[in-house]
KEKEMAR-812220 format. One line per field, with one value per residue: z, y, x of N, C-alpha, C in turn; residue number from 0; residue in three letters. Coordinates in Angstrom, 1 decimal, padded with zeros to 4 digits. Atoms other than C-alpha are relative to their C-alpha. Layout:
nup = (Z,...)
nnorth = (Y,...)
neast = (X,...)
caup = (Z,...)
canorth = (Y,...)
caeast = (X,...)
cup = (Z,...)
cnorth = (Y,...)
ceast = (X,...)
num = (NUM,...)
residuo = (ala,...)
//
This chain:
nup = (000.0,000.0,001.3,000.9,-000.3,000.5,001.5,000.4,-000.4,001.0,001.3,-000.1,000.2,001.4,000.8,-000.5,000.7,001.4,000.1,-000.4,001.2,001.1,-000.3,000.2,001.5,000.6,-000.4,000.6,001.3,000.1,-000.5,001.2,000.9,-000.5,000.3,001.3,000.5,-000.6,000.8,001.4,-000.1,-000.2,001.3,000.8,-000.3,000.4,001.6,000.4,000.3,000.3,-001.3,-000.6,000.8,-000.4,-001.2,000.1,000.7,-001.1,-000.9,000.7,-000.1,-001.3,-000.1,001.1,-000.4,001.0,-000.2,000.3,001.5,000.6,-000.2,001.1,001.2,-000.2,000.0,001.4,000.8,-000.6,000.5,001.5,-000.1,-000.6,001.2,000.9,-000.8,000.1,001.3,000.2,-000.8,000.8,001.0,-000.7,-000.4,001.3,000.6,001.2,-000.8,000.8,-000.2,-001.4,-000.1,000.6,-000.9,-001.1,000.4,000.1,-001.3,000.0,-001.1,-001.0,-001.4,-000.2,-000.5,001.1,000.9,-000.6,000.1,001.5,000.4,-000.5,001.1,001.3,-000.3,-000.1,001.5,000.9,-000.4,000.5,001.5,000.3,-000.4,001.1,001.5,-000.2,000.1,001.3,000.9,-000.4,000.6,001.4,000.4,-000.2,001.3,001.0,000.7,-000.6,000.2,-000.9,-001.4,-000.2,-000.1,-001.3,-000.6,000.4,-000.7,-001.4,000.1,000.4,-001.1,-000.9,001.2,-000.6,-000.6,000.5,000.0,001.3,001.0,000.1,000.5,001.4,000.7,000.1,001.1,001.3,000.3,000.2,001.4,001.0,000.1,000.5,001.3,000.6,000.0,001.0,001.3,000.3,000.5,001.3,000.9,000.7,-000.3,-000.7,000.7,001.6,000.5,000.2,-001.3,-000.3,-001.0,-001.2,000.1,000.8,-000.9,-000.9,000.7,000.4,-001.1,-000.2,001.1,000.1,-001.4,-000.2,-001.2,000.3,-001.2,000.4,-000.7,-000.1,000.7,000.4,-000.1,000.2,-001.3,000.4,001.1,-000.6,001.1,-000.2,001.2,000.7,000.2,-000.8,-000.1,-000.8,-001.0,-000.2,-001.2,000.2,-001.3,000.0,-001.0,-001.0,-000.7,-001.1,000.5,001.4,000.1,001.3,000.6,000.8,000.7,001.4,000.9,001.4,000.9,000.3,001.6,000.9,-000.4,-000.4,-001.6,-000.7,-001.5,-000.9,-001.1,-001.0,-000.7,000.8,000.6,001.4,000.8,000.7,001.1,000.2,001.5)
nnorth = (-001.3,-001.2,000.0,-000.4,-001.4,-000.6,-000.1,-001.2,-001.4,-000.2,-000.5,-001.3,-001.0,-000.1,-000.7,-001.4,-000.4,-000.2,-001.4,-001.0,-000.2,-000.6,-001.3,-000.9,000.0,-001.0,-001.3,-000.5,-000.4,-001.2,-001.1,-000.4,-000.6,-001.4,-000.8,-000.2,-000.9,-001.3,-000.5,-000.5,-001.4,-001.0,-000.2,-000.6,-001.5,-000.7,000.1,001.1,000.8,001.5,000.6,000.2,001.0,001.2,000.2,000.4,001.4,000.9,000.1,001.0,001.3,000.5,-000.1,-000.7,-001.2,-000.8,-001.4,-000.1,000.1,-001.3,-000.9,000.3,-000.7,-001.2,-000.4,000.1,-001.2,-001.1,000.2,-000.5,-001.5,-000.8,000.0,-001.0,-001.2,-000.4,-000.5,-001.3,-000.9,-000.3,-001.0,-001.3,-000.6,-000.4,-001.1,000.5,-000.2,000.9,001.6,000.3,000.0,001.1,001.2,-000.3,000.3,001.4,000.5,-000.3,000.4,-001.2,000.2,000.2,-001.2,-000.6,-000.7,-001.4,-000.5,-000.2,-001.2,-001.3,-000.3,-000.5,-001.5,-000.8,000.0,-000.9,-001.4,-000.5,000.2,-001.2,-001.3,-000.1,-000.4,-001.3,-000.8,000.0,-000.6,-001.4,-000.5,000.0,-001.1,-001.2,-000.1,-000.1,001.4,000.3,001.3,000.6,-000.1,000.7,001.4,000.2,-000.1,001.2,001.1,-000.1,000.4,001.4,000.6,-000.8,-000.7,-001.0,-001.1,-001.2,-001.0,000.4,-000.3,-001.6,-000.5,000.4,-000.9,-001.4,000.0,-000.1,-001.4,-001.0,000.5,-000.7,-001.5,-000.2,000.2,-001.0,-001.2,000.4,000.0,-001.5,-000.5,000.5,-000.2,001.1,000.6,001.2,001.3,000.3,001.1,001.2,000.6,001.3,-000.1,000.7,001.5,000.6,-000.2,001.3,001.2,-000.2,000.3,001.6,000.7,-000.1,000.0,001.1,000.8,000.5,000.8,000.4,-000.8,-001.5,-000.9,-001.2,-001.0,-001.5,-000.8,-001.5,-000.6,-000.6,-000.7,-000.1,-000.9,-000.4,001.2,000.3,001.6,000.8,000.7,001.3,000.7,001.5,000.6,001.3,-000.3,001.0,000.0,-000.9,-001.2,000.0,000.2,-000.6,000.8,-000.9,-001.1,000.0,-001.3,000.3,-001.2,-000.3,-000.1,001.1,001.3,000.7,000.4,000.0,000.6,-001.0,000.4,-000.9,-000.4,-001.0,-000.9,000.0,000.9,001.1,000.4,001.6,000.4)
neast = (000.7,-000.9,-000.7,001.0,000.1,-001.2,000.0,001.0,-000.7,-001.0,000.6,000.7,-001.2,-000.3,001.0,-000.1,-001.2,000.2,000.9,-000.8,-000.8,000.7,000.4,-001.4,-000.4,000.8,-000.3,-001.3,000.2,000.7,-000.9,-000.8,001.0,000.2,-001.2,-000.1,000.9,-000.6,-001.3,000.6,000.6,-001.0,-000.6,001.0,-000.1,-001.2,000.1,-001.0,001.1,-000.5,-000.2,001.4,000.6,-000.8,000.4,001.4,000.0,-000.4,001.1,000.9,-000.5,000.6,001.5,000.8,000.9,000.4,-000.5,-001.4,000.0,000.4,-001.2,-001.0,000.4,-000.2,-001.4,-000.4,000.4,-000.8,-001.3,000.2,000.3,-001.2,-001.1,000.5,-000.2,-001.5,-000.4,000.6,-000.7,-001.3,000.5,000.3,-001.4,-000.8,000.9,000.8,001.3,001.1,-000.3,000.3,001.4,000.3,-000.3,000.8,001.5,000.1,000.5,001.4,000.9,000.1,-000.2,-001.6,-000.9,-000.8,000.9,000.1,-001.5,-000.1,000.9,-000.4,-001.3,000.5,000.4,-001.3,-000.6,000.7,-000.2,-001.4,000.1,000.9,-000.8,-001.1,000.5,000.6,-001.2,-000.5,001.0,-000.1,-001.2,000.2,001.0,-000.8,-000.8,001.0,000.1,001.2,000.2,-000.9,000.6,001.1,-000.4,-000.2,001.1,000.5,-000.6,000.7,001.4,-000.1,000.0,000.8,001.0,001.0,-000.6,000.7,-001.0,-000.7,001.0,000.1,-001.5,-000.1,000.9,-000.7,-001.1,000.7,000.5,-001.2,-000.5,000.6,-000.3,-001.4,000.2,000.6,-000.9,-000.9,000.5,000.2,-001.4,-000.4,001.0,000.2,001.3,-000.5,000.3,-000.1,000.8,-000.7,-000.3,000.5,001.1,-000.4,000.0,-001.1,-001.1,000.0,-000.4,-001.6,-000.8,000.1,-000.6,-001.6,-000.5,-001.0,000.4,001.5,000.5,001.5,001.0,-000.3,000.9,-000.6,001.1,-000.4,000.1,000.2,-000.9,-001.3,-000.7,-001.4,-000.4,001.1,000.7,001.0,-000.1,000.9,-000.7,000.6,-000.3,000.1,000.1,000.9,001.0,000.1,001.3,000.0,-000.8,-000.3,-001.4,-000.5,-000.9,-000.8,000.7,-000.4,000.3,000.4,000.1,001.4,000.2,-000.7,000.3,-001.2,000.3,-001.2,000.2,-000.6,-000.9,000.3,-001.2,-000.9,001.1,-000.4,000.9,-000.8,000.7,000.4,000.5)
caup = (000.0,000.8,-002.5,-004.3,-002.5,-003.4,-007.2,-007.1,-005.3,-007.8,-010.9,-009.3,-009.0,-012.5,-013.8,-011.7,-013.1,-016.6,-016.1,-014.4,-017.4,-020.0,-018.3,-018.1,-021.7,-022.7,-020.5,-021.9,-025.5,-024.8,-023.0,-026.2,-028.4,-026.4,-026.6,-030.2,-031.0,-028.5,-030.3,-033.7,-032.5,-031.4,-034.8,-036.4,-034.4,-035.4,-039.2,-039.3,-041.2,-042.3,-038.7,-037.7,-040.4,-039.3,-035.7,-036.5,-038.7,-035.7,-033.5,-035.9,-035.4,-031.7,-032.3,-035.3,-035.1,-037.5,-035.9,-036.4,-040.0,-040.5,-038.8,-041.3,-044.3,-042.7,-042.2,-045.9,-047.1,-044.8,-046.1,-049.7,-048.8,-046.9,-050.1,-052.3,-049.7,-049.7,-053.4,-053.6,-050.8,-052.8,-055.7,-053.5,-052.0,-055.5,-056.4,-059.0,-057.6,-060.4,-060.1,-056.3,-056.5,-058.9,-056.5,-053.4,-055.2,-055.4,-051.7,-051.7,-048.5,-046.4,-043.2,-043.7,-041.8,-045.0,-046.7,-044.2,-044.5,-048.4,-048.6,-046.4,-048.9,-051.9,-050.5,-049.9,-053.4,-055.0,-052.9,-053.9,-057.6,-057.8,-056.1,-058.7,-061.9,-060.4,-060.1,-063.4,-065.1,-063.3,-064.6,-068.1,-068.1,-066.9,-070.3,-072.0,-072.9,-072.1,-073.8,-071.8,-068.7,-069.4,-070.1,-066.6,-065.4,-067.5,-065.6,-062.3,-063.7,-065.0,-061.4,-059.6,-062.3,-059.7,-058.6,-058.9,-058.4,-061.3,-063.5,-062.9,-063.5,-066.8,-067.9,-067.0,-069.1,-071.9,-071.8,-071.6,-074.6,-076.7,-075.8,-076.7,-079.9,-080.8,-080.0,-082.3,-085.2,-085.1,-085.3,-088.1,-089.8,-090.9,-091.2,-088.8,-091.1,-094.8,-097.0,-097.1,-093.4,-092.2,-089.8,-086.1,-086.8,-089.5,-087.1,-084.7,-087.1,-088.4,-084.8,-084.3,-087.6,-087.0,-083.1,-082.0,-078.8,-080.2,-076.9,-077.3,-076.3,-076.6,-077.4,-079.4,-078.5,-079.7,-076.7,-078.0,-080.6,-080.2,-082.4,-082.6,-084.8,-087.7,-087.7,-086.2,-084.7,-083.5,-080.2,-079.7,-076.3,-076.5,-073.3,-072.0,-069.9,-066.7,-064.3,-061.7,-063.8,-067.2,-068.1,-070.6,-073.3,-075.3,-076.9,-080.6,-082.8,-086.2,-088.7,-089.2,-093.0,-094.1,-091.8,-090.7,-087.2,-084.5,-080.9,-078.2,-075.8,-072.6,-071.0,-073.9,-075.0,-078.6,-081.5,-083.0,-086.6,-087.2,-091.0)
canorth = (000.1,002.4,001.5,002.4,005.7,006.5,005.8,008.1,010.8,010.5,010.8,013.8,015.5,014.7,016.0,019.2,019.5,019.2,021.9,024.1,023.6,024.2,027.2,028.5,027.6,029.6,032.5,032.7,032.6,035.3,037.5,037.1,037.8,041.0,042.1,041.5,043.6,046.4,046.6,046.7,049.7,051.4,051.0,052.2,055.5,055.9,055.3,052.2,050.3,047.2,046.6,047.0,044.6,042.0,042.3,041.8,038.7,037.2,037.9,036.0,032.9,032.9,033.9,034.5,037.8,039.7,043.0,042.2,041.2,044.6,046.3,044.7,046.0,049.3,049.4,048.3,051.2,053.6,052.4,053.0,056.4,057.5,056.5,058.7,061.4,061.5,061.6,064.5,066.2,065.8,067.5,070.3,070.8,071.0,073.7,071.4,072.5,070.9,067.5,067.7,068.5,065.7,063.2,064.6,064.1,060.3,060.0,059.5,057.9,060.7,058.9,058.5,060.7,061.2,062.6,065.6,066.2,066.0,068.5,071.0,070.6,071.1,074.4,075.5,074.5,076.2,079.3,079.5,078.4,081.3,083.9,083.0,083.3,086.4,088.1,087.0,088.1,091.6,092.0,091.0,093.5,096.3,095.6,095.7,091.9,091.3,088.0,086.7,087.9,086.1,082.8,083.0,083.7,080.7,078.5,079.5,078.9,075.4,074.4,077.0,077.9,079.7,082.2,085.4,087.7,086.0,086.1,089.8,090.4,088.5,090.6,093.8,092.7,091.9,095.3,097.0,094.8,096.1,099.6,099.2,097.6,100.4,103.0,101.1,100.9,104.6,105.2,102.8,103.5,099.9,097.8,094.8,092.3,091.2,089.0,086.6,085.7,082.1,081.2,080.2,076.6,076.3,077.8,075.0,072.3,073.6,073.6,069.9,068.9,070.2,069.8,067.9,066.6,064.6,063.3,061.3,063.2,066.6,069.4,072.4,075.6,079.3,081.4,084.9,087.0,088.2,090.4,090.1,092.8,093.2,089.7,088.8,085.3,083.0,081.7,078.1,076.3,072.5,070.7,067.5,068.0,065.9,065.0,067.6,069.9,070.9,069.8,072.1,070.2,073.4,076.8,077.3,080.4,080.3,083.2,084.8,085.2,082.5,079.7,079.0,077.2,077.8,076.2,078.8,078.1,079.6,079.6,081.5,083.3,082.3,080.9,077.6,077.0,073.6,073.8)
caeast = (000.1,002.8,004.5,001.2,001.1,004.7,004.1,000.9,002.9,005.7,003.3,001.5,005.0,005.9,002.6,002.9,006.5,005.4,002.7,005.2,007.7,005.1,003.9,007.5,008.0,004.9,005.8,009.4,008.1,005.6,008.3,010.6,007.6,006.9,010.5,010.7,007.6,008.9,012.2,010.3,008.2,011.3,012.9,009.7,009.9,013.5,012.6,014.9,012.3,014.4,015.4,011.7,010.6,013.3,012.2,008.4,009.3,011.1,008.1,006.0,008.0,006.9,003.3,001.1,-000.6,-002.7,-001.6,002.1,001.3,-000.3,002.8,005.1,003.0,003.0,006.8,007.2,005.1,006.8,010.3,009.1,007.8,010.8,013.1,010.8,010.9,014.8,015.1,012.7,014.6,017.8,016.1,015.0,018.5,019.9,017.3,015.5,012.1,009.9,011.6,011.2,007.5,007.1,008.6,006.9,003.5,004.2,003.4,-000.3,-001.3,-002.8,-002.5,001.3,003.8,005.6,002.5,002.2,006.1,005.9,003.0,004.8,008.2,005.9,004.5,008.0,009.2,006.4,007.0,010.8,010.1,007.5,009.8,012.7,010.5,008.6,012.1,013.1,010.0,010.3,013.9,012.9,009.9,012.4,014.2,010.9,011.2,007.7,007.4,010.3,008.7,005.5,007.3,008.6,005.2,003.9,006.3,004.5,001.0,002.0,002.2,000.1,-002.7,-004.9,-002.3,-004.2,-001.2,000.7,-002.3,-002.7,001.0,000.8,-002.2,-000.2,002.8,000.5,-001.0,002.5,003.6,000.8,001.4,005.1,004.0,001.8,004.4,006.8,004.4,003.7,007.5,008.0,004.7,004.5,001.3,001.2,-000.5,000.1,-001.9,001.0,001.1,000.6,-002.3,-002.0,-003.0,-000.4,002.1,001.2,001.4,005.0,006.2,004.9,006.3,010.0,010.2,013.3,011.7,008.8,007.3,004.0,000.9,002.7,000.4,001.3,-000.6,-000.3,000.7,001.4,003.3,006.9,009.1,012.8,014.4,012.1,010.7,007.4,007.0,004.2,005.3,004.2,004.0,004.8,003.6,002.1,-001.1,-000.8,-003.5,-002.3,000.1,001.3,004.9,006.6,008.5,009.7,008.9,009.0,009.0,007.4,008.1,004.8,005.4,008.0,007.0,010.5,010.6,013.0,013.5,013.9,017.0,015.8,019.3,021.1,017.8,018.8,016.6,017.9,016.7,014.9,013.9)
cup = (000.0,-001.3,-001.1,000.0,-000.5,-001.5,-000.4,000.4,-001.1,-001.3,000.2,-000.1,-001.3,-000.8,000.4,-000.7,-001.3,-000.2,000.3,-001.3,-001.1,000.3,-000.1,-001.4,-000.7,000.4,-000.6,-001.5,-000.2,000.4,-001.3,-001.1,000.3,-000.3,-001.4,-000.6,000.7,-000.8,-001.4,000.0,000.2,-001.3,-000.9,000.3,-000.6,-001.7,-000.5,-000.4,-000.3,001.2,000.7,-000.7,000.6,001.5,000.1,-000.6,001.1,001.0,-000.6,000.1,001.4,000.2,-001.1,000.5,-001.3,000.1,-000.4,-001.4,-000.7,000.1,-001.1,-001.3,000.1,-000.1,-001.5,-000.7,000.4,-000.6,-001.3,000.0,000.4,-001.3,-000.9,000.5,000.0,-001.3,-000.4,000.9,-000.7,-001.1,000.5,000.3,-001.0,-000.9,-001.4,000.7,-000.6,000.2,001.4,000.2,-000.7,000.9,001.4,-000.2,-000.1,001.3,000.0,001.1,001.1,001.5,000.4,000.6,-000.9,-000.8,000.5,-000.4,-001.6,-000.3,000.5,-001.0,-001.3,000.2,-000.1,-001.3,-000.9,000.3,-000.6,-001.5,-000.5,000.2,-001.2,-001.3,000.1,-000.3,-001.4,-001.0,000.3,-000.8,-001.5,-000.5,000.1,-001.3,-001.0,-000.9,000.6,-000.2,000.7,001.3,000.1,-000.3,001.4,000.8,-000.4,000.9,001.4,-000.2,-000.5,001.4,001.1,-000.8,000.7,000.7,-000.6,-000.2,-001.3,-001.2,-000.3,-000.6,-001.4,-000.8,-000.1,-000.9,-001.3,-000.5,-000.5,-001.4,-001.1,-000.1,-000.6,-001.6,-000.9,-000.3,-001.2,-001.5,-000.4,-000.4,-001.3,-001.2,-001.0,000.4,000.8,-000.6,-001.5,-000.4,-000.1,001.4,000.2,001.2,001.3,000.0,-000.8,000.8,001.0,-000.6,-000.4,001.2,000.3,-000.9,000.2,001.5,000.2,001.0,-000.2,001.2,-000.3,001.0,000.4,-000.7,-000.5,-000.1,-000.3,001.3,-000.1,-001.1,000.5,-001.3,000.4,-001.3,-000.8,-000.5,001.1,000.1,000.8,001.2,000.4,001.2,-000.2,001.5,000.0,001.3,001.0,000.8,001.0,-000.3,-001.4,000.1,-001.3,-000.7,-000.9,-000.5,-001.2,-000.7,-001.3,-000.5,-000.5,-001.5,-000.7,000.5,000.6,001.6,000.7,001.5,001.0,001.1,001.1,000.6,-000.7,-000.6,-001.6,-000.7,-000.8,-001.2,000.0,-001.5,-000.9)
cnorth = (001.1,000.2,000.7,001.6,000.9,000.3,001.1,001.4,000.4,000.5,001.4,001.1,000.2,000.8,001.5,000.6,000.5,001.3,001.1,000.3,000.6,001.3,001.0,000.2,001.1,001.5,000.5,000.3,001.4,001.3,000.3,000.5,001.6,000.8,000.4,001.1,001.4,000.6,000.5,001.4,001.0,000.3,000.8,001.6,000.7,000.0,-001.1,-001.2,-001.5,-000.8,-000.4,-001.2,-001.5,-000.4,-000.6,-001.5,-001.0,-000.3,-001.0,-001.4,-000.5,000.0,000.6,001.1,000.8,001.6,000.1,-000.1,001.4,001.0,-000.2,000.6,001.3,000.5,-000.1,001.3,001.3,000.1,000.6,001.5,000.9,000.1,001.1,001.5,000.5,000.4,001.3,001.0,000.3,000.9,001.3,000.8,000.5,001.0,-000.6,-000.3,-000.8,-001.4,-000.4,000.0,-001.3,-001.3,000.0,-000.4,-001.5,-000.5,000.3,-000.4,001.1,-000.1,-000.3,001.2,000.6,000.9,001.4,000.7,000.5,001.2,001.4,000.4,000.5,001.4,000.8,000.0,000.9,001.5,000.6,000.1,001.4,001.3,000.1,000.5,001.3,001.1,000.0,000.6,001.7,000.6,000.0,001.1,001.2,000.3,000.0,-001.3,-000.7,-001.6,-000.9,-000.1,-000.9,-001.6,-000.4,-000.2,-001.4,-001.3,-000.3,-000.6,-001.4,-000.7,000.5,000.9,001.0,001.1,001.3,001.0,-000.3,000.2,001.5,000.6,-000.3,000.9,001.3,000.0,-000.1,001.3,000.9,-000.4,000.5,001.4,000.2,-000.3,001.2,001.3,-000.3,000.1,001.4,000.6,-000.5,000.2,-001.2,-000.9,-001.3,-001.4,000.1,-001.2,-001.2,-000.9,-001.3,000.1,-000.5,-001.4,-000.5,000.2,-001.3,-001.2,000.0,-000.4,-001.5,-000.7,-000.1,-000.1,-001.1,-001.0,-000.4,-001.1,-000.4,000.8,001.4,000.8,001.3,001.2,001.4,000.7,001.6,000.3,000.6,000.6,000.2,000.6,000.3,-001.2,-000.2,-001.5,-000.4,-000.7,-001.2,-000.8,-001.5,-000.5,-001.2,000.4,-001.3,000.0,001.3,001.3,-000.1,-000.1,000.5,-000.9,001.2,001.2,000.1,001.4,-000.2,001.4,000.2,000.0,-001.2,-001.4,-000.7,-000.1,000.2,-000.4,001.2,-000.6,001.0,000.5,001.0,001.1,000.0,-000.9,-001.1,-000.4,-001.4,-000.4,001.0)
ceast = (000.7,000.9,-000.9,000.0,001.2,-000.1,-001.2,000.5,001.0,-000.6,-000.6,001.2,000.4,-001.1,000.1,001.4,000.0,-000.8,000.8,001.0,-000.8,-000.5,001.2,000.3,-001.0,000.2,001.2,-000.3,-000.9,001.0,000.8,-000.9,-000.3,001.2,000.3,-000.9,000.3,001.1,-000.5,-000.6,001.1,000.8,-000.9,000.0,001.3,000.1,000.9,-001.0,000.4,000.3,-001.3,-000.6,000.6,-000.4,-001.5,-000.1,000.4,-001.2,-001.0,000.2,-000.3,-001.5,-000.6,-000.9,-000.2,000.5,001.4,000.0,-000.3,001.2,001.2,-000.4,000.2,001.4,000.6,-000.4,000.7,001.4,-000.1,-000.2,001.2,001.1,-000.5,000.2,001.4,000.4,-000.6,000.7,001.4,-000.1,000.0,001.4,000.9,-000.7,-000.7,-001.4,-001.2,000.1,-000.5,-001.4,-000.5,000.1,-000.7,-001.4,-000.2,-000.5,-001.4,-000.8,-000.1,000.2,001.5,000.7,000.6,-000.9,000.0,001.4,000.1,-000.9,000.6,001.3,-000.8,-000.5,001.3,000.6,-000.6,000.3,001.3,000.0,-000.6,000.9,001.3,-000.7,-000.7,001.2,000.5,-000.8,000.0,001.4,-000.1,-001.1,000.8,000.8,-000.9,-000.1,-001.1,-000.4,000.8,-000.4,-001.2,000.3,000.4,-001.1,-000.8,000.4,-000.8,-001.3,-000.1,-000.3,-001.0,-001.1,-000.9,000.6,-000.3,001.0,000.8,-000.9,-000.1,001.2,000.2,-000.9,000.6,001.1,-000.5,-000.4,001.2,000.7,-000.7,000.1,001.4,-000.1,-000.6,000.8,001.1,-000.5,-000.3,001.4,000.5,-000.9,-000.2,-001.3,000.5,-000.5,000.1,-000.9,000.8,000.2,-000.7,-001.1,000.6,000.0,001.0,001.3,000.3,000.5,001.6,000.8,000.0,000.8,001.6,000.5,001.0,-000.5,-001.4,-000.4,-001.6,-000.9,000.3,-001.0,000.9,-001.0,000.6,000.0,000.0,000.9,001.1,000.6,001.3,000.6,-001.1,-000.9,-001.1,-000.2,-001.4,000.8,-001.0,000.4,-000.1,000.0,-000.8,-001.0,-000.1,-001.2,000.0,000.9,000.3,001.6,000.5,001.0,000.9,-000.8,000.6,-000.4,-000.1,000.0,-001.4,-000.2,000.7,-000.3,001.3,-000.1,001.4,-000.4,000.6,000.8,-000.2,001.3,000.9,-001.0,000.3,-001.1,000.9,-001.0,-000.2,-000.4,000.7)
num = (0,1,2,3,4,5,6,7,8,9,10,11,12,13,14,15,16,17,18,19,20,21,22,23,24,25,26,27,28,29,30,31,32,33,34,35,36,37,38,39,40,41,42,43,44,45,46,47,48,49,50,51,52,53,54,55,56,57,58,59,60,61,62,63,64,65,66,67,68,69,70,71,72,73,74,75,76,77,78,79,80,81,82,83,84,85,86,87,88,89,90,91,92,93,94,95,96,97,98,99,100,101,102,103,104,105,106,107,108,109,110,111,112,113,114,115,116,117,118,119,120,121,122,123,124,125,126,127,128,129,130,131,132,133,134,135,136,137,138,139,140,141,142,143,144,145,146,147,148,149,150,151,152,153,154,155,156,157,158,159,160,161,162,163,164,165,166,167,168,169,170,171,172,173,174,175,176,177,178,179,180,181,182,183,184,185,186,187,188,189,190,191,192,193,194,195,196,197,198,199,200,201,202,203,204,205,206,207,208,209,210,211,212,213,214,215,216,217,218,219,220,221,222,223,224,225,226,227,228,229,230,231,232,233,234,235,236,237,238,239,240,241,242,243,244,245,246,247,248,249,250,251,252,253,254,255,256,257,258,259,260,261,262,263,264,265,266,267,268,269,270,271,272,273,274)
residuo = (unk,unk,unk,unk,unk,unk,unk,unk,unk,unk,unk,unk,unk,unk,unk,unk,unk,unk,unk,unk,unk,unk,unk,unk,unk,unk,unk,unk,unk,unk,unk,unk,unk,unk,unk,unk,unk,unk,unk,unk,unk,unk,unk,unk,unk,unk,unk,unk,unk,unk,unk,unk,unk,unk,unk,unk,unk,unk,unk,unk,unk,unk,unk,unk,unk,unk,unk,unk,unk,unk,unk,unk,unk,unk,unk,unk,unk,unk,unk,unk,unk,unk,unk,unk,unk,unk,unk,unk,unk,unk,unk,unk,unk,unk,unk,unk,unk,unk,unk,unk,unk,unk,unk,unk,unk,unk,unk,unk,unk,unk,unk,unk,unk,unk,unk,unk,unk,unk,unk,unk,unk,unk,unk,unk,unk,unk,unk,unk,unk,unk,unk,unk,unk,unk,unk,unk,unk,unk,unk,unk,unk,unk,unk,unk,unk,unk,unk,unk,unk,unk,unk,unk,unk,unk,unk,unk,unk,unk,unk,unk,unk,unk,unk,unk,unk,unk,unk,unk,unk,unk,unk,unk,unk,unk,unk,unk,unk,unk,unk,unk,unk,unk,unk,unk,unk,unk,unk,unk,unk,unk,unk,unk,unk,unk,unk,unk,unk,unk,unk,unk,unk,unk,unk,unk,unk,unk,unk,unk,unk,unk,unk,unk,unk,unk,unk,unk,unk,unk,unk,unk,unk,unk,unk,unk,unk,unk,unk,unk,unk,unk,unk,unk,unk,unk,unk,unk,unk,unk,unk,unk,unk,unk,unk,unk,unk,unk,unk,unk,unk,unk,unk,unk,unk,unk,unk,unk,unk,unk,unk,unk,unk,unk,unk,unk,unk,unk,unk,unk,unk,unk,unk,unk,unk,unk,unk)
//
């Protein structure tokens, strides 16, 4: 009878030991899991997303969790957005504001931390870009180069089309240009129109025909008249109409009477013959 009691007691001890060991095992795995998740969250806060993903994946080896799976997806999204943000920031630091805006706009998730940061940078890029072009426009207008001034303002309107101040300034320069033309016409006593001039549509078609940069979906639209020396030109704007902005591909001058086409080099302010 004593032997039977001893066996029962030993079995009870063994069972209790197994239960305790299993509980310790479960506790230890949970502790490791919690530590891994905590480390991952710290890496997320530091924007070290590769390390965070690695920690989350290790945690999943200890416990399958829908929450951790979602955190992995979020970390991957943030990693991608950070890479885009840094590329855009490099463009901005190099004063390539249009390229920077284009990159910042690739961050689409409104609940992302990088979306808010990107929008703030876009506003700063637009402000700096506008200031540069307005200053250039004013300098050109002071030299009575009103067409050149309007080109700088058009660059602003391509990304900020509702800028009422720029629209008003462009209208003012157009008025000043017409006044200047009338004064010159009186001095020269020359007619402004002859029977041999080509039409606006013909000028647009000629620009499209001879343009060097033939990008698919490029539109060619008459923008204004310009006069260099004794020659009058149709100025044609070549651009792509994007969903959220207009991308300029070039400016073309077409002789109003001969149909000769030139590409305008903005940097040197020279006309390059194309035909």
